[in-house]
C-alpha positions as CSV (number, residue, x, y, z in Angstrom):
1,M,64.2,19.8,-22.9
2,T,67.6,20.3,-25.0
3,Y,67.9,23.2,-27.1
4,Y,70.0,23.9,-30.2
5,V,70.0,27.3,-31.3
6,C,72.5,28.6,-34.3
7,I,72.2,32.5,-35.1
8,F,74.0,34.6,-37.7
9,L,73.9,38.4,-37.0
10,K,75.3,40.7,-39.7
11,T,72.8,43.5,-39.5
12,Q,70.5,44.8,-37.4
13,S,68.3,42.2,-38.8
14,V,68.7,38.8,-39.4
15,T,66.1,35.9,-41.6
16,M,65.6,33.0,-40.0
17,N,64.7,29.7,-41.9
18,K,61.4,30.6,-40.8
19,G,61.2,33.5,-42.9
20,L,61.0,36.1,-40.0
21,R,63.2,38.7,-39.7
22,M,64.2,40.1,-36.3
23,K,67.1,41.9,-34.5
24,E,68.2,38.8,-32.9
25,Y,66.9,35.2,-32.2
26,K,67.1,33.7,-28.4
27,E,64.0,31.3,-28.5
28,G,65.1,28.3,-26.4
29,I,68.6,29.4,-24.8
30,E,66.8,31.2,-21.8
31,Q,65.4,28.4,-20.5
32,N,67.5,24.8,-19.7
33,W,71.1,25.9,-20.3
34,P,73.1,23.4,-18.9
35,E,75.0,24.0,-15.2
36,K,78.5,23.9,-16.4
37,V,79.1,25.0,-20.3
38,F,82.1,25.2,-22.0
39,I,82.2,28.3,-24.0
40,Y,84.9,28.2,-26.8
41,T,85.0,32.1,-28.5
42,D,86.9,33.2,-31.4
43,G,87.1,37.0,-32.9
44,A,88.5,37.5,-36.4
45,S,89.3,40.5,-38.3
46,R,90.4,41.0,-42.2
47,G,92.7,43.6,-41.9
48,N,93.5,44.6,-38.5
49,P,91.6,46.9,-38.3
50,G,89.0,45.4,-41.1
51,D,85.8,43.8,-40.8
52,A,85.5,41.7,-37.9
53,S,83.2,39.5,-36.2
54,L,83.2,37.2,-33.3
55,G,82.3,33.1,-32.6
56,L,80.7,31.2,-30.1
57,A,80.3,27.6,-29.5
58,V,78.2,26.4,-26.4
59,Y,78.8,22.9,-25.2
60,D,77.6,21.0,-22.3
61,S,79.7,18.9,-20.2
62,E,79.2,15.6,-22.0
63,N,80.2,17.8,-25.1
64,K,77.2,18.0,-26.5
65,E,76.9,21.2,-28.9
66,V,73.7,23.3,-27.2
67,F,73.9,26.7,-28.7
68,C,75.9,28.7,-31.2
69,Y,76.3,32.2,-32.2
70,A,78.3,34.9,-34.5
71,K,77.9,38.3,-35.1
72,A,79.6,40.9,-37.3
73,L,81.3,43.7,-35.5
74,G,81.8,46.4,-37.9
75,T,85.7,47.4,-38.7
76,Q,87.6,46.6,-35.5
77,T,90.9,45.0,-34.9
78,N,91.5,41.0,-34.1
79,N,92.2,42.1,-30.2
80,Y,89.1,43.7,-30.4
81,A,87.1,40.8,-31.4
82,E,88.9,38.2,-29.6
83,Y,87.7,40.4,-26.6
84,M,84.0,40.9,-27.8
85,A,83.8,37.4,-27.9
86,V,84.1,36.8,-24.5
87,V,82.2,39.9,-23.8
88,E,79.2,37.9,-25.1
89,A,80.0,34.3,-24.0
90,L,79.8,36.1,-20.2
91,N,76.6,38.2,-20.9
92,F,74.7,34.7,-22.1
93,S,76.1,33.0,-19.3
94,V,75.1,35.7,-16.7
95,E,72.0,36.1,-18.4
96,N,70.9,32.1,-18.6
97,S,72.5,31.8,-14.9
98,V,74.8,29.3,-15.6
99,Q,76.9,27.8,-12.5
100,N,79.7,26.8,-14.1
101,L,81.9,28.6,-17.1
102,V,84.5,27.7,-18.7
103,V,85.7,29.9,-21.2
104,R,88.3,28.7,-24.2
105,S,89.9,30.8,-26.3
106,D,92.6,30.5,-28.9
107,S,94.0,33.8,-28.1
108,Q,97.1,33.4,-25.6
109,L,97.0,37.3,-24.7
110,L,93.6,37.4,-23.8
111,V,93.1,34.3,-21.5
112,R,96.8,35.3,-20.1
113,Q,95.3,38.9,-19.0
114,I,91.7,37.9,-17.9
115,Q,94.3,35.8,-15.5
116,G,95.8,38.4,-14.4
117,Q,99.4,37.5,-16.0
118,Y,99.7,40.1,-18.3
119,K,98.3,43.5,-18.0
120,V,95.9,45.5,-20.8
121,K,98.2,48.4,-22.4
122,S,96.0,49.0,-25.0
123,P,93.5,52.0,-24.5
124,G,91.3,50.7,-26.6
125,L,90.7,46.7,-24.9
126,K,91.2,48.5,-21.0
127,P,86.9,49.0,-21.1
128,L,86.4,45.7,-22.4
129,F,89.0,44.0,-19.5
130,L,86.8,45.5,-17.3
131,E,83.7,44.7,-18.6
132,C,84.9,41.1,-18.5
133,K,86.1,41.5,-14.9
134,G,82.8,42.7,-13.9
135,L,80.6,40.0,-15.4
136,I,82.9,37.6,-14.2
137,S,82.1,38.5,-10.6
138,K,78.4,38.0,-11.5
139,L,79.2,33.8,-12.2
140,P,79.4,31.6,-9.2
141,N,82.3,29.6,-10.7
142,F,84.7,30.6,-14.0
143,E,87.9,29.3,-15.4
144,I,89.3,30.5,-19.0
145,E,91.4,28.2,-20.8
146,H,94.1,28.9,-23.7
147,V,93.0,26.2,-26.4
148,R,95.1,25.4,-29.4
149,R,93.7,27.2,-32.6
150,E,92.9,23.3,-34.3
151,D,90.7,22.7,-31.3
152,N,88.6,25.7,-31.7
153,V,87.4,25.4,-35.2
154,K,83.7,25.5,-34.4
155,A,83.9,29.4,-33.4
156,D,86.6,30.0,-36.3
157,E,83.9,28.8,-38.6
158,L,81.5,30.7,-36.7
159,A,83.2,34.3,-36.6
160,N,84.3,33.7,-40.5
161,H,80.9,32.6,-41.7
162,V,79.5,36.3,-40.5
163,L,82.6,37.6,-42.7
164,D,81.6,35.5,-45.6
165,I,77.7,36.5,-46.0
């Protein structure tokens, strides 16, 4: 069975289309995740720092969207939001026993830092970088790729939608 879930988190609780109020809606995610997933991530900040959010769009190997997620982060920088998007993607993947993960981000800085090509100099980002590395070590197969912004539209839309509601 294939599940499609889309989550938007603005505050501690969210109203879903069935009228239920809950902190987070995860029904369907814990079971039957594809063995290989592609997660497009994006962070947004209106002002830098400013109101920030993240968006994730998850696809299977046939490019079918299987899950999307968006969450407000409060007042943060854009780089913080970009890192939090990857942290969330990694957490979802570890929790759901994903065997092959490809993360795609339009943040070239973040991608090169995670690949080890650039050092993380910001004291605010170092803990997030280390968290990413710890989560990556729990995954059997991991890749991270830089994509152009126009190839990351869904994750960008999700992150911005949270800031608009």
